Structures are given as C-alpha cells and as structure tokens.
C-alpha positions in Angstrom: 128.2 104.2 120.3 130.5 102.6 123.0 129.8 99.2 123.9 131.6 97.0 126.8 131.1 94.0 124.9 132.2 94.9 122.0 135.3 96.1 123.7 135.8 92.4 125.1 135.2 91.2 121.3 138.2 93.5 120.5 140.4 92.4 123.4 139.7 88.7 123.0 139.8 88.3 118.9 142.7 89.2 116.8 140.4 88.6 113.9 137.6 90.7 114.8 137.6 94.1 112.7 135.6 97.1 113.9 135.3 100.6 112.3 134.2 103.5 114.2 133.4 106.7 111.6 131.8 109.9 112.0 128.6 110.3 110.3 129.6 113.8 109.0 126.4 115.4 109.6 125.0 117.9 112.4 121.2 117.0 112.7 118.4 118.0 114.9 115.0 116.2 115.9 111.6 117.2 117.0 108.6 115.3 118.2 105.2 116.9 117.0 101.5 115.7 116.3 101.6 113.8 113.4 99.5 115.4 110.4 97.1 113.3 108.9 98.7 113.8 105.4 101.4 111.4 106.5 101.3 107.9 107.3 101.0 107.0 110.7 102.6 103.7 110.4 105.2 104.0 108.1 108.6 105.7 107.5 108.5 108.7 105.2 111.8 110.1 103.8 112.0 114.2 103.1 114.6 114.6 100.4 115.5 118.5 100.6 113.4 119.1 103.7 114.9 122.2 104.3 117.7 124.0 101.5 120.8 121.5 102.1 118.9 119.2 104.7 117.8 115.7 104.0 115.0 114.8 106.6 113.0 111.5 107.7 109.4 111.4 109.5 109.1 108.5 111.7 105.7 107.8 113.3 105.4 107.4 117.1 102.8 106.2 119.6 100.6 108.8 121.1 99.8 110.5 117.6 103.3 111.8 117.6 105.7 112.0 114.6 109.9 112.2 115.2 111.1 114.5 112.3 115.0 114.6 111.7 116.7 116.8 109.7 120.4 117.2 109.3 123.3 118.4 106.7 126.5 117.6 105.7 128.9 119.4 108.1 131.0 121.1 105.6 128.1 123.2 104.5 127.5 124.9 108.2 128.2 128.1 106.7 126.0 128.0 103.8 122.6 126.8 105.8 119.9 129.8 105.9 120.7 131.8 109.3 117.2 131.5 110.3 117.7 127.6 111.1 120.4 128.8 113.2 118.6 131.3 115.3 117.7 131.2 118.8 114.5 132.5 118.6 111.6 130.4 117.8 109.5 132.7 116.0 112.1 133.3 113.4 112.4 129.3 112.9 108.4 129.0 113.1 108.0 131.7 110.4 111.1 129.9 108.4 109.6 126.5 108.5 106.0 127.7 107.5 107.3 129.3 104.4 110.1 126.6 103.6 109.1 123.4 104.6 106.8 121.8 101.9 106.6 117.9 102.5 103.6 118.5 104.7 101.8 121.1 106.6 102.5 121.0 110.5 99.9 120.9 113.2 101.7 123.5 115.1 104.9 125.5 113.8 105.6 127.0 117.1 105.7 123.6 118.7 108.2 122.5 116.4 110.1 125.7 116.4 110.6 125.8 120.1 111.9 122.3 120.3 114.4 122.8 117.1 116.3 126.4 118.9 116.0 124.3 122.5 118.7 121.8 121.7 122.0 122.1 120.2 123.2 120.5 116.6 123.5 116.5 117.4 126.3 114.3 115.8 127.1 110.6 116.3 129.3 108.2 115.2 128.7 104.9 113.1 129.9 101.4 113.6 130.9 98.5 111.0 131.5 94.8 112.5 132.9 91.9 110.6 131.1 89.4 113.2 128.7 89.8 116.0 129.7 87.2 118.5 132.2 85.2 120.5 131.7 81.5 121.0 134.7 81.8 123.4 132.8 84.2 125.7 129.1 83.3 125.0 128.3 86.5 123.7 126.8 88.9 121.1 126.3 92.5 120.0 123.6 93.5 118.1 121.8 97.2 117.7 123.9 100.0 118.3 126.7 97.7 119.4 126.9 96.1 116.1 125.8 98.9 113.6 125.4 102.3 114.9 124.3 104.4 111.9 123.4 108.0 110.9 119.5 108.6 111.3 119.3 109.5 107.3 117.6 106.8 106.5 115.6 106.3 109.5 116.0 102.0 109.9 118.6 102.1 113.2 116.0 101.3 115.6 114.1 98.8 113.4 117.0 96.9 112.4 118.1 96.5 115.8 114.8 95.2 117.0 114.8 92.6 114.2 118.3 91.5 115.4 116.8 90.7 118.8 113.8 88.7 116.9 116.3 86.8 114.5 118.4 86.2 117.5 115.4 84.6 119.2 114.4 82.8 116.0 117.8 81.0 115.6 118.0 80.1 119.4 114.7 78.6 119.3 115.7 76.8 116.0 118.8 75.2 117.8 117.0 74.4 121.1 119.1 77.2 123.1 122.3 75.6 122.0 124.5 78.9 121.8 127.2 77.3 120.1 125.2 76.4 116.9 123.1 80.0 117.4 126.2 82.6 118.0 127.8 82.1 114.5 124.7 81.3 112.9 123.4 85.0 114.0 126.5 86.8 112.6 125.9 85.1 109.4 122.2 86.0 109.2 122.9 89.8 110.1 126.6 91.2 109.7 125.7 91.7 105.8 122.1 93.4 107.2 123.9 95.6 109.8 126.6 96.9 107.4 124.4 97.4 104.5 122.4 99.6 107.0 125.6 101.7 107.5 126.7 102.1 104.1 123.0 103.0 102.9 123.2 105.4 105.5 126.3 106.9 104.4 126.3 107.1 100.7 122.3 106.7 99.5 122.5 111.0 99.7 125.3 113.0 98.5 126.9 115.3 100.7 127.2 117.8 97.9 124.5 119.8 96.3 124.5 119.3 92.9 125.0 115.8 92.8 122.1 115.1 95.1 119.7 117.4 93.5 120.6 115.0 90.2 119.9 112.0 92.3 116.5 113.7 93.8 115.6 114.0 90.1 116.9 110.5 89.5 114.1 109.4 92.5 111.2 111.1 91.1 111.6 110.1 87.5 112.3 106.7 88.5 109.3 106.3 91.1 106.6 107.6 88.2 107.9 105.3 85.7 108.2 102.5 88.3 104.4 103.4 88.9 103.5 103.0 85.5 105.6 100.1 84.0 106.6 98.1 87.2 107.6 95.0 85.1 110.1 96.8 83.3 111.6 99.8 85.7 112.6 98.8 89.3 111.9 101.0 92.0 114.3 103.7 93.5 116.2 102.2 96.5 115.4 105.3 98.8 111.6 103.7 97.9 112.4 100.6 99.2 113.8 101.4 102.7 111.8 99.9 105.5 109.0 97.9 103.3 107.8 94.7 104.9 110.1 91.8 103.5 112.5 94.0 101.8 116.1 93.4 103.3 118.6 96.5 103.6 121.0 94.2 101.7 119.1 93.5 98.9 118.3 97.5 98.8 122.2 97.9 99.0 122.9 95.6 96.0 120.3 97.5 94.1 121.7 100.9 94.9 125.1 99.4 93.9 123.7 98.1 90.9 122.2 101.4 89.7 125.4 102.9 90.3 124.3 105.2 93.3 126.5 103.7 96.0 129.9 103.9 93.9 129.7 107.3 92.9 128.5 108.8 96.1 130.7 107.4 97.8 133.7 108.5 95.7 132.3 112.1 96.2 131.4 111.6 99.9 134.9 109.9 100.9 136.8 113.4 99.1 134.3 115.9 100.9 135.3 114.3 104.4 138.9 114.0 103.7 138.7 117.5 102.1 136.8 118.8 105.5 139.1 116.9 108.1 142.5 118.0 106.0 141.4 121.7 106.4 140.1 121.3 109.9 
C-alpha cells in the first residue's frame, strides 16, 4: 500500500488526512478451473467457506476462478489443523469434505496452491481527498483505498476510478483545474465505503457472524418472495451492476449491520494488539 504520490499529498497538504490500518486477517488465494456451477462473470460471496473462514470467488480469464479465503487473526489457534498442513494430500482431503460452496474441478490443484504459499496480510487506506490542484496529481486504486479482499471489489473499484476520471476529464475538456476536485468529490465516498464494507460487513467474532449469516439467508428468501416489502441483504448488493458501494454501505448502516460489527470488531482488534 505504499504510494509515492500519496506521500507527496501528505507533505504538501496539511489538510490531507490518510489513515493506514491492518485488515486483521490472514488469507490465501488460489487460481483454479472455474466449476460450471458458479458464475463465470460475477463475484460469488462464500460465507463460512471453511469453519471460521469467509471467502469470495472471482472469475478470471481462461476459464479460471480466484478463490480467496481468510480468517480473523485472533482465531489462528482455533482454525482446523488440516488447513495449516504442509501436506497437500491432507489439505485436499479436508477441502473435499468441508468445502460445501460448490464442487471443485481438481482438489489436488487447489491444495497444492494452498500449501505452496504463506498466509498473506495487507493494509487498508482511507483518505479524505484524492487530488492536488497545486501539483496536478491524483491518486486512485490502492493508493487511495487499498482494502481487504473480503468483498472482492478492490480491482473493480480501481478500474471504476480510472473510468470516472476519464469521463470527468472529457466533460471538462481536459481542464485539470476542474477535473481533479470533481474526481475527489465523485470517488472519495465510494472509496471509503469500499474499505468500510470490507472491514465491517463481516464480524470477526464467530457467534455474531453466524447470526449475520442467518440474517443473510432469511432476508434473501423474503426479498425474493416479497421484493416490494423486504429489501435485499447488503452482501447480495455488492458487485451488482448499477449499485454504488456507498449505497450498499448506507443500507448496511440503516439495517444496523455496520455499527454492530464495527463495535465488536474494534474491540477484538484492540484486545488482540494490547495482548500482543
């Protein structure tokens, strides 16, 4: 999450605020053949991909899918030992027995990639604006809103940044004095909604997350039957064409999901680092 351009903003603008935080997750990502049972064009959320794990499936070119699974760092001692094994045969057997989201094409391939990498960690970035008219610079993508892979929207949001910037630049006839502040106005709320959803749409404590998974299932059923009376669950809205992440964030906040999870998650993180 290092950015030379972001560092220039910090040095030049006293009113530029940037917060860098740890995502508080360990995760692994594998790239395997895409099963026919899942979408080859859209994001698939995988709640409880393994015990204590949350996951996503992102389709890739060449008939592949990126499956990412992670767990909150404070639960390291509680995850099943098979997932910590260096023996791909143990991981393959465990995955075949416990991975219920869909049937994989090749469990050995999944397992070999799993054991062939360390647990990954990354950071998260929040900024209050994305430009400098004095220096004619702009930040976007990870420089502006690096995030956890939890909801699988980091790359999509980065690409949307570029598209929005090009559109605004064209609308203003390549005038950067108008384009740069307009870009910040258009994208800061979306970028910060991305990181906030990735942080708090899920709960790092097991029991509250089980409750939220039940809420997801029940609300999804009732929304399908009574769409005019029951709004969809925010997790189902992520990545839907035409739905802004800031609208998903507002909806999740209205339903009480974000405030509840933020309170729990921050306490768990603080307790973990204080004990560490």
